[in-house]
N, C-alpha and C positions, 0 to 999 in steps of 0.2 A: 502336666509336670509338676511335681512337687518341688517347692522352693523354699529355703529357709535363710532369711535375711538377718543376720546378727548386728549388733551394733552396741556400743557402750564401753569398749574395753580402752586400755590406756594405762598410764603410768600414774603409780600413787604411793605416798609414803606409807610407812607401817602405822597402822591404827586407823587409817582412812576408810573411805567407802566408795564403793563403785556400784553401780545398776546396769546389767546387762539386759538387752532385749533381743527378742527373736520372734519376728513376725513370719508366719507360715501360710503360705498359699498351695492350691492344687489339691488339697486333701480335706477331708472333714475334720476340721481341728477338734471340735467338742467330741469326736468319738475316740480320739488319739491319745495315748500317753505321751507327756513331753518330758525332756529332761535336759540336764546340763551336763557335760563331761569336761574333763581338762586332761591335757597331756603336758607334762613338763618335759625339758630337753633329757633325751635319753631314758625316759620311762614311758611305761604303758599309758594307755588312754583309761582314764579312771571315772567311775560314776561320781557326781558331786551331789546332785539333787535330782528327784524325780517328782513329778505330780501327774497322778493317773487321770484317766477320763473321770472316775468316780471323786476326784478330789483328794484322794489319799497322797500324802507326801511322804518321801523318804529323803534322809540326809546321810552322807558319809560321815563317819565319827569325827573327822577331822575339821568339819564345818559346822557342826551342830552347836546351835546358839549364836553363830555369827551370820550365818547365810540363810535366805529367805527364799524359796521358789514361789512363785505365783502364777496364776494363769488368767487371762482374759478371753474367755471364749467369743465375745462380741467382736473383738478385735484380732482374732487368732493370733494372739500374742503370748508368750511366756516370758517371764521376768526372772532375774536373779540378783536380788539385793545383798550386797557382800559387804558386811562391817567388820570393824576390827581386823583389817587386813594384815597378813603376815607375809614376810618375805617367800615363805614356802607356798603361798598361794600363787606364786608366779607360775604362769602357764599359758598355753594356748587353749581357751574355753570353746566348746563345741555344743551347739544347740542339736538335739535329737528329738525326732517324733517317732512313734511306733504307731502303725495301724492295727485296729482290732484282728487283722489276719497275720500279723506278724512282720509286715515290712518295715524296714527301718531307713530313715533318711536322715542325712547330715547337713548341718551348715558348713560354711567355708572356715570357720573358726575366728575368734577374735583374741587378740594378744592382751593379757593382763600382766602388768609388772609392777611388783612391789619392791621399793628399794628406797634407800636413803640418799 
């Protein structure tokens, strides 16, 4: 059974930083692509950042230069370092992993709230 355990969300003031972590079990982590998505109230779930099994990274335009995705294959963990946070970054953040044959698995989500 594939499990994704997220942590690190919380409340932060604008300009602050948070780091999200997601530890994945039940699948061969190093073979999978991993990603972070987010969903704000009343909006669709959007891709924030992705790190492929080959180490290629992708970022949404809205977070380029502020967020960094990284993966530690030895720990089966993916991170999202979020700097210069803005109120519009407020959302539930979801960890995602995709196997080489295309199966997608999701975490339960962690709330990030950026407010004064």
